C-alpha positions as CSV (number, residue, x, y, z in Angstrom):
1,X,8.5,-16.5,9.5
2,X,10.6,-13.6,10.8
3,X,9.3,-10.3,12.1
4,X,10.2,-8.5,8.8
5,X,8.1,-11.0,6.8
6,X,5.2,-10.5,9.2
7,X,5.6,-6.7,8.9
8,X,5.5,-7.1,5.1
9,X,2.3,-9.1,5.3
10,X,0.7,-6.6,7.6
11,X,1.7,-3.8,5.3
12,X,0.1,-5.5,2.3
13,X,-3.0,-6.3,4.2
14,X,-3.4,-2.7,5.4
15,X,-2.8,-1.4,1.9
16,X,-5.7,-3.3,0.5
17,X,-7.9,-2.5,3.5
18,X,-7.2,1.2,3.0
19,X,-7.8,1.1,-0.8
20,X,-11.1,-0.8,-0.4
21,X,-12.2,1.4,2.6
22,X,-11.3,4.6,0.8
23,X,-13.3,3.5,-2.2
24,X,-16.4,2.4,-0.2
25,X,-16.5,5.6,1.8
26,X,-15.9,7.7,-1.4
27,X,-12.7,9.2,0.1
28,X,-10.9,7.9,-2.9
29,X,-12.3,8.4,-6.4
30,X,-12.3,5.7,-9.1
31,X,-9.2,7.2,-10.7
32,X,-7.3,7.3,-7.4
33,X,-8.3,3.7,-6.6
34,X,-7.1,2.5,-10.0
35,X,-3.9,4.4,-9.7
36,X,-3.1,2.9,-6.3
37,X,-4.0,-0.6,-7.5
38,X,-1.7,-0.2,-10.5
39,X,1.0,1.2,-8.3
40,X,0.8,-2.1,-6.4
41,X,0.2,-4.5,-9.2
42,X,2.8,-3.4,-11.7
43,X,5.8,-3.8,-9.3
44,X,4.3,-7.1,-8.0
45,X,4.2,-8.7,-11.4
46,X,7.6,-7.3,-12.5
47,X,9.6,-8.4,-9.5
48,X,11.2,-11.2,-11.5
49,X,12.6,-8.9,-14.1
50,X,14.4,-6.4,-11.8
51,X,17.4,-7.6,-9.7
52,X,16.9,-7.2,-6.0
53,X,13.3,-5.8,-6.5
54,X,11.8,-8.2,-4.0
55,X,13.7,-6.6,-1.2
56,X,12.4,-3.1,-2.1
57,X,8.7,-4.1,-2.6
58,X,7.7,-4.1,1.1
59,X,9.2,-0.7,1.9
60,X,7.5,0.6,-1.3
61,X,4.1,-0.7,-0.1
62,X,4.8,1.0,3.2
63,X,5.2,4.3,1.5
64,X,2.0,3.7,-0.4
65,X,0.3,3.0,3.0
66,X,1.6,6.3,4.4
67,X,0.3,8.2,1.3
68,X,-3.1,6.5,1.6
69,X,-3.3,7.4,5.4
70,X,-2.6,11.0,4.6
71,X,-5.2,11.1,1.8
72,X,-7.9,9.3,3.7
73,X,-7.5,10.8,7.2
74,X,-6.4,14.3,5.9
75,X,-3.2,14.0,7.9
76,X,-1.4,11.8,10.4
77,X,-3.3,9.5,12.7
78,X,-2.8,10.3,16.4
79,X,-2.2,7.3,18.6
80,X,-2.8,9.0,21.9
């Protein structure tokens, strides 16, 4: 497994952790949770029908992760 594959796995794991955490803490409403789940599920199940879609799925999930972080933490997370 290469570093890009590992990064993809981490991105998917973080996505689902953020969705579940946002729902459990009531930071995400039911509608937002369903929308984010559908934004992940629809491309996942349609990868076979779009040429080169598999290469764009991990960056797409990374963008969803960034949007979730902005929504849940009301801005960027400081690392210092």
